[in-house]
C-alpha positions as CSV (number, residue, x, y, z in Angstrom):
1,M,-0.3,0.0,0.0
2,N,1.1,3.6,-0.3
3,V,1.8,5.5,3.2
4,L,2.0,9.0,4.0
5,L,3.7,9.7,7.4
6,L,3.3,13.4,8.3
7,G,5.9,15.2,10.3
8,S,10.0,16.1,10.3
9,G,11.5,15.5,13.5
10,G,13.7,12.5,14.7
11,R,10.4,10.8,15.8
12,E,9.1,10.8,12.0
13,H,12.5,9.5,10.9
14,A,12.8,6.5,13.2
15,L,8.9,5.5,12.5
16,A,9.9,6.2,8.5
17,W,12.6,3.6,8.8
18,A,11.2,0.9,10.4
19,L,7.9,1.8,8.0
20,S,10.2,1.5,5.0
21,A,11.2,-2.4,6.2
22,S,7.5,-3.6,6.0
23,P,6.7,-6.0,3.4
24,L,3.0,-4.5,3.0
25,L,4.7,-1.1,1.6
26,T,4.4,-0.2,-2.1
27,K,5.5,3.7,-1.7
28,L,6.1,6.0,1.4
29,F,5.9,9.5,1.2
30,C,6.6,12.0,4.1
31,A,5.3,15.6,4.6
32,P,7.3,17.7,5.3
33,G,9.9,15.1,6.1
34,N,14.0,16.2,6.5
35,A,17.1,15.4,5.2
36,G,17.4,12.2,6.8
37,I,13.8,11.1,6.2
38,A,14.6,11.5,2.6
39,D,16.6,8.3,2.4
40,V,13.8,5.8,3.0
41,A,11.0,8.3,2.0
42,Q,9.9,10.7,-0.9
43,C,9.5,13.9,1.2
44,I,6.4,16.2,-0.1
45,P,6.5,20.1,1.0
46,L,3.0,19.8,2.7
47,D,2.3,21.4,5.6
48,P,0.7,18.7,8.5
49,G,-1.9,21.4,9.4
50,D,-3.2,21.9,6.1
51,Q,-5.9,19.4,6.2
52,A,-7.5,20.0,2.6
53,R,-3.9,19.8,0.6
54,I,-3.0,16.7,2.7
55,I,-6.5,15.1,1.4
56,Q,-6.1,15.9,-1.8
57,F,-2.6,14.8,-2.0
58,C,-4.3,11.5,-0.7
59,R,-6.4,11.4,-3.2
60,D,-3.8,12.2,-6.2
61,E,-1.4,9.8,-5.0
62,R,-3.5,6.9,-3.8
63,I,-2.8,6.9,-0.5
64,E,-4.2,3.8,1.6
65,F,-3.2,5.0,5.1
66,V,-2.0,8.0,7.0
67,V,0.6,7.7,9.9
68,I,-0.2,11.2,11.9
69,G,3.5,11.9,13.9
70,P,3.1,15.1,15.9
71,E,0.2,16.1,18.5
72,A,-0.9,19.4,16.7
73,P,-2.7,17.8,13.9
74,L,-4.3,15.3,16.1
75,V,-5.7,17.9,18.5
76,A,-6.5,20.0,15.2
77,G,-8.9,16.9,14.2
78,L,-6.9,15.8,11.2
79,G,-7.6,12.3,11.7
80,D,-11.6,13.1,11.8
81,A,-11.1,15.0,8.5
82,L,-9.4,12.0,7.0
83,A,-12.1,9.6,8.3
84,E,-14.3,11.8,6.6
85,A,-12.8,11.5,3.2
86,G,-12.8,8.0,3.4
87,I,-9.0,7.7,4.5
88,R,-7.8,5.3,7.1
89,Y,-4.8,6.4,9.4
90,F,-3.2,6.0,12.6
91,G,-4.2,8.2,15.4
92,P,-7.0,9.3,17.9
93,T,-10.1,11.6,16.9
94,K,-10.1,15.2,17.7
95,S,-12.2,14.5,20.9
96,A,-9.8,11.9,22.2
97,A,-7.1,13.5,21.5
98,Q,-7.9,16.0,24.4
99,L,-5.9,13.3,26.4
100,E,-2.9,15.7,25.3
101,G,-4.6,18.7,23.9
102,S,-6.3,19.6,27.5
103,K,-4.2,19.1,31.0
104,G,-7.6,19.8,32.8
105,F,-9.7,17.2,30.8
106,T,-6.8,14.3,31.9
107,K,-6.9,15.3,35.1
108,D,-10.7,15.1,35.3
109,L,-10.4,11.9,33.5
110,C,-8.6,10.7,36.0
111,S,-10.3,11.7,38.6
112,A,-13.7,9.9,37.4
113,A,-11.6,6.4,36.5
114,G,-9.6,6.4,39.8
115,I,-6.2,6.7,38.2
116,P,-3.5,7.6,40.5
117,T,-2.1,11.0,39.5
118,A,-1.4,14.2,41.9
119,A,-3.6,16.4,43.7
120,Y,-4.8,19.1,41.3
121,G,-6.9,22.3,40.5
122,R,-8.3,23.9,37.4
123,F,-8.7,27.3,36.9
124,R,-10.2,29.9,34.4
125,E,-9.0,33.0,36.6
126,A,-5.8,34.2,37.8
127,E,-7.4,35.3,41.3
128,A,-9.3,31.8,42.0
129,A,-5.6,30.0,40.9
130,R,-3.5,32.4,43.2
131,A,-6.2,31.5,46.1
132,Y,-5.6,27.7,45.5
133,L,-2.0,28.7,46.6
134,A,-2.7,29.6,50.3
135,D,-2.3,26.2,52.0
136,K,-0.1,24.2,49.5
137,S,3.2,23.2,50.1
138,F,6.0,23.8,47.5
139,P,7.6,23.4,45.2
140,I,4.5,22.9,43.1
141,V,3.6,22.8,39.4
142,V,1.8,25.0,37.0
143,K,0.7,24.1,33.9
144,A,-1.3,25.8,30.8
145,D,-3.9,23.6,29.8
146,G,-3.3,23.4,26.0
147,L,-0.5,22.4,23.9
148,A,2.5,25.1,24.4
149,A,5.1,23.0,22.7
150,G,6.7,21.4,25.8
151,K,7.1,24.8,27.6
152,G,3.9,25.4,29.1
153,V,5.2,23.5,32.7
154,I,6.5,25.8,35.2
155,I,8.0,24.0,38.5
156,A,7.6,26.9,41.3
157,A,10.0,26.5,44.0
158,T,8.0,29.3,46.0
159,R,4.7,31.0,46.1
160,E,6.1,33.9,44.3
161,E,7.3,31.7,41.8
162,A,4.1,29.9,41.4
163,E,2.1,33.5,40.8
164,A,4.4,34.7,38.4
165,A,3.7,31.1,36.4
166,I,0.0,31.8,36.7
167,D,0.2,35.7,35.7
168,A,2.4,34.4,32.6
169,C,-0.2,31.6,31.6
170,F,-3.2,34.6,31.8
171,S,-0.9,37.1,30.4
172,G,-0.8,35.2,26.8
173,T,2.9,34.0,27.1
174,F,1.8,30.4,25.9
175,G,-1.1,32.0,23.6
176,S,-4.2,30.1,23.7
177,A,-2.6,27.2,25.8
178,G,-2.9,29.4,28.7
179,A,-6.3,30.4,28.8
180,E,-6.9,27.4,31.6
181,V,-4.4,26.6,34.2
182,V,-3.8,23.1,36.0
183,I,-2.1,23.4,39.1
184,E,-0.7,19.9,40.7
185,E,1.1,18.9,43.5
186,F,4.8,18.4,43.0
187,L,5.5,14.0,42.7
188,L,8.6,12.8,44.4
189,G,10.3,9.8,42.1
190,E,11.9,8.9,39.1
191,E,10.2,9.6,35.7
192,A,9.7,7.0,33.0
193,S,7.9,6.8,29.6
194,F,5.1,4.5,28.9
195,F,3.8,3.7,25.4
196,A,0.8,1.1,24.3
197,L,-1.1,0.8,21.2
198,C,-4.8,1.1,21.7
199,D,-7.8,0.4,19.4
200,G,-10.5,1.5,21.1
201,V,-11.2,-1.7,23.3
202,T,-7.6,-3.3,23.7
203,A,-4.3,-2.3,24.9
204,L,-1.1,-3.7,23.9
205,A,1.7,-2.2,26.0
206,L,5.3,-1.2,24.3
207,A,8.7,-2.0,25.2
208,T,9.9,0.4,28.3
209,A,11.7,4.0,27.6
210,Q,13.3,6.2,29.9
211,D,14.2,9.7,28.5
212,H,16.5,12.7,29.6
213,K,14.7,15.8,29.4
214,R,17.3,18.6,31.2
215,V,19.8,20.0,28.7
216,G,22.9,19.2,31.2
217,D,25.1,16.6,32.3
218,G,23.7,15.1,35.8
219,D,20.1,16.1,34.7
220,T,20.6,19.9,35.4
221,G,19.5,22.8,33.5
222,P,16.4,23.7,31.8
223,N,14.0,21.1,30.4
224,T,14.0,20.2,27.0
225,G,12.3,18.1,24.4
226,G,14.3,15.2,25.4
227,M,18.2,15.0,25.1
228,G,18.5,11.2,25.0
229,A,16.7,7.9,25.8
230,Y,17.4,4.2,26.2
231,S,15.4,1.0,26.0
232,P,14.4,-0.8,28.3
233,A,14.0,1.1,31.4
234,P,14.9,-0.8,34.2
235,I,12.9,0.8,36.7
236,I,9.9,-0.8,34.9
237,T,10.1,-4.0,36.0
238,Q,7.6,-6.6,34.9
239,D,5.3,-5.9,38.4
240,M,5.4,-2.1,37.7
241,N,4.8,-2.6,34.0
242,D,1.7,-4.8,35.3
243,R,0.4,-2.2,37.7
244,V,1.0,0.7,34.9
245,M,-1.5,-1.2,32.6
246,R,-4.0,-2.3,35.6
247,E,-4.1,1.3,37.4
248,I,-3.6,3.6,34.3
249,I,-3.9,2.5,30.8
250,L,-6.8,0.2,30.9
251,P,-9.0,2.3,33.4
252,T,-8.2,5.1,30.8
253,V,-9.4,3.1,27.8
254,K,-12.6,1.9,29.4
255,E,-13.4,5.5,30.7
256,M,-13.0,6.9,27.0
257,A,-14.8,3.9,25.6
258,A,-17.5,4.9,28.5
259,R,-17.8,8.5,27.2
260,G,-18.3,7.4,23.8
261,T,-14.9,8.9,22.6
262,P,-12.8,5.7,22.5
263,F,-9.1,5.8,22.2
264,K,-7.3,4.5,19.1
265,G,-3.7,5.3,18.6
266,V,-0.7,5.1,20.9
267,L,-1.0,6.1,24.5
268,F,2.2,7.8,25.8
269,A,2.0,8.1,29.5
270,G,4.9,10.1,31.3
271,L,4.6,8.8,34.6
272,M,6.5,9.3,38.3
273,I,7.3,6.0,39.7
274,T,6.8,7.2,43.4
275,D,7.5,5.2,46.6
276,T,3.8,4.3,46.7
277,G,3.6,3.2,43.0
278,P,3.1,4.6,39.3
279,K,1.4,8.0,39.1
280,L,0.3,9.3,35.8
281,I,1.7,12.9,35.1
282,E,0.3,13.5,31.7
283,Y,-0.8,11.7,28.6
284,N,0.8,12.2,24.9
285,V,-1.1,10.9,22.2
286,R,1.5,10.3,20.0
287,F,4.9,8.3,19.9
288,G,7.5,10.0,21.8
289,D,10.8,11.9,20.9
290,P,13.6,10.6,21.4
291,E,11.9,7.3,23.0
292,T,10.6,6.1,19.5
293,Q,13.9,6.1,18.1
294,V,15.3,3.4,20.8
295,L,11.9,1.2,20.5
296,M,11.9,1.5,16.9
297,M,16.0,0.1,17.1
298,R,14.3,-3.0,19.3
299,L,11.4,-3.5,17.4
300,K,11.2,-7.0,15.6
301,S,7.5,-6.7,14.5
302,D,6.4,-5.1,11.4
303,L,5.5,-1.4,12.8
304,L,3.0,-0.9,9.6
305,A,1.1,-3.9,10.1
306,A,0.7,-3.0,14.1
307,L,-0.6,0.1,13.1
308,I,-3.2,-1.2,11.2
309,A,-4.2,-3.4,13.4
310,T,-4.6,-0.6,16.1
311,T,-6.6,1.6,13.4
312,D,-9.1,-1.8,12.7
313,G,-9.9,-2.6,16.2
314,V,-7.8,-6.3,16.2
315,L,-5.0,-5.8,18.8
316,S,-6.6,-8.5,20.6
317,N,-5.4,-11.0,17.9
318,F,-1.7,-9.0,17.4
319,D,1.4,-9.5,19.5
320,L,4.7,-7.5,19.4
321,R,8.1,-9.0,19.2
322,W,11.2,-7.0,20.5
323,S,14.7,-7.5,20.5
324,D,16.2,-8.8,23.8
325,D,19.3,-6.0,22.8
326,A,19.2,-2.5,24.4
327,A,19.1,0.8,22.6
328,L,20.3,4.2,23.6
329,T,20.0,7.5,21.7
330,V,22.0,10.9,22.0
331,V,20.6,13.9,20.8
332,M,22.8,16.2,19.3
333,A,21.6,19.7,19.8
334,A,22.2,23.3,18.3
335,N,24.2,25.9,20.3
336,G,21.5,27.7,21.9
337,Y,19.0,24.9,22.2
338,P,16.7,25.2,24.3
339,G,16.6,29.0,23.7
340,T,17.3,30.2,20.4
341,P,19.0,27.6,18.0
342,Q,21.9,28.4,16.2
343,K,20.7,27.3,12.5
344,G,22.5,27.2,9.4
345,T,25.9,25.3,10.4
346,E,27.4,22.6,8.2
347,I,27.5,18.9,9.8
348,K,30.5,16.8,8.7
349,G,31.7,13.5,8.9
350,L,28.2,11.3,8.9
351,E,29.3,9.0,6.4
352,L,32.2,7.8,8.9
353,A,29.8,7.9,12.0
354,Q,27.0,6.0,10.1
355,A,29.7,3.4,9.5
356,V,30.3,2.5,13.2
357,P,28.8,-1.1,13.7
358,N,24.7,-1.0,15.4
359,V,24.4,2.5,14.9
360,E,21.7,4.5,13.2
361,I,21.2,8.1,13.1
362,F,18.3,9.6,12.8
363,H,17.7,13.1,11.7
364,A,15.6,15.5,13.5
365,G,16.4,19.0,12.1
366,T,18.4,18.9,9.2
367,R,18.1,19.9,5.3
368,R,20.5,19.5,2.5
369,D,22.3,22.4,0.6
370,G,23.9,20.6,-2.3
371,A,26.0,18.3,-0.9
372,R,26.3,20.0,2.3
373,L,24.0,18.7,5.6
374,I,23.1,21.9,7.3
375,A,21.5,21.9,10.9
376,D,17.9,23.8,10.6
377,G,16.2,23.0,14.2
378,G,17.0,22.7,18.0
379,R,17.5,19.1,18.3
380,V,19.2,18.3,15.1
381,L,20.7,14.8,15.4
382,N,19.6,11.2,17.1
383,V,22.8,8.9,17.0
384,T,21.2,5.7,18.3
385,G,23.2,2.6,19.1
386,R,22.4,-1.0,19.9
387,G,24.0,-3.6,22.1
388,K,23.6,-6.4,24.3
389,T,23.5,-4.0,27.3
390,I,22.6,-0.3,27.8
391,A,26.5,0.1,28.4
392,E,27.2,-1.2,24.6
393,A,24.2,0.5,23.6
394,R,26.1,4.0,24.8
395,D,29.4,2.9,23.8
396,A,28.0,2.7,20.1
397,A,26.2,5.9,20.0
398,Y,29.4,7.7,21.8
399,A,31.5,6.3,19.2
400,A,29.5,7.2,16.4
401,I,29.3,10.7,17.9
402,A,33.3,11.0,18.1
403,K,33.5,10.9,14.5
404,I,30.7,13.6,13.7
405,D,32.6,17.2,12.8
406,W,29.8,19.9,14.3
407,P,31.2,22.8,16.1
408,G,27.9,24.2,16.4
409,G,26.1,21.5,18.2
410,F,26.4,20.0,21.4
411,Y,25.0,16.8,23.3
412,R,24.9,15.3,26.8
413,K,28.2,12.9,27.8
414,D,25.8,11.1,30.2
415,I,22.7,9.5,28.4
416,G,21.6,6.3,30.2
417,W,23.3,7.1,33.7
418,R,20.8,6.1,36.1
419,A,20.4,2.8,34.3
420,L,24.1,2.2,34.3
421,Q,24.0,3.3,37.9
422,R,21.3,0.4,38.7
423,D,23.7,-2.4,37.0
424,E,26.4,-1.2,38.9
425,T,24.9,-1.9,42.5
C-alpha cells in the first residue's frame, strides 16, 4: 500500500525507517520530512496542519494509510477530516486527542476513573488560581492547559514563583494554551515513559523507555524536548509494567470508551514512579521523541502491520516481538538550544559515523544545501546505538558521535546514567 507519514523530526525519521522495512509497503511519502527521511521516503512539501491539501494529496497519490506523527494535527482534528474523506489513518480523533490537548481534561478523567495522579485544581481566572495556593506546600507545578510546545509547565519553588507562572499563563505567554491553568502537587520519584497501542478496547504495551529531559549532564539545567533516551527502562520491572497497565492504561481506555470517545492510536503516559507506585503526570497521544528512536531499534515486528491492526480494532489478535538488545540514543542539538538555536551550521563526518557497527543516525532538524548537510532546528541529530546491554548501546552511540564534525552543536555526555548506575549496584 501507499503510506503517508506526517512530520519532520527524529521521531518521524525513526518511524519512516521502520515503516520502510514493511513488506506491506508499496511507497512511503513523508510531509514535510527532513534530509534523513529523504533516504527512506519521498518527502513532500506539505504542512501537516493543512487538512485540505493533505486530503487532496492522498487522493492524487492513492494513499491508503496515513500515519500522523505530531500532536498538533491530531488535536486539530486531522483524523476526523481523513475519516470523513474515507482515508484510513493511525491516531486518535479530535475528541480523544483531548488527552494531550487539555491537561485539565486528563486530570478530570483520572479523577472519574480512579487513576493515580497528582492532586490538582483547574482554573480559568488568575485570582482563583492564586487563592488555591494559600494552603499548599512547595514546590508546586503550574501548567498551561493546552498545547504549548513543551514549554507550558513550570515547577515553582515558592509561592511567588507560582503566582508569576499563573500570571504568565493568563497574560498570554503561552498563547491560547494558557487560557486555563492546572495546578498540581509536586511528585517525588523517577520519571519514565510508557507506551501502549490502543484500538478503542484493547491495549498492547510496547517496550519500556526512559528519557533525559534536562539540557545538561547530571540532569541539570532547563527542560528540553529530550536530550536522549534508552530502552529498556530498568525502573519498569514486569511487576511495575503490570501495575501501569492495570491502574492507568486500561482504566483510561475503558473510561474513554464509556464516554463515547474511544481512543485509537498510541497512548504515551509520562509517569512518576513514586514510593507508593506509578502515578500519571500527563498523557501524550502520539509516539515520544526521542523514545521512538530507541523503540524502533528494538522492534522486530512489522510496524505498519501493528499500526493497521490498531486502526482496524484487532489488537486482541496481535502481538509484538522485541529484541532482547538494549538501545540508547543521544541527541545532538544546535548551540543555543533550548533557547534560540543557531541554525545554518554545516555538519560533516556523518558517513564515518554511520559506518560504526550497530548505529543508526536519525535526523531531527536537518536540510540539504547541495552536498552539504545543514542544521535546521534545535534538536538536530539522534545518534542511536544498539547492544546487548545499555552500556554497549551507549558505547556504540558515543563512538559514532566522536566521528561527527559539528562545532555548531552539543550533546550530553551521560545519557543512560541512571540505568548504568543501577547495573553497578
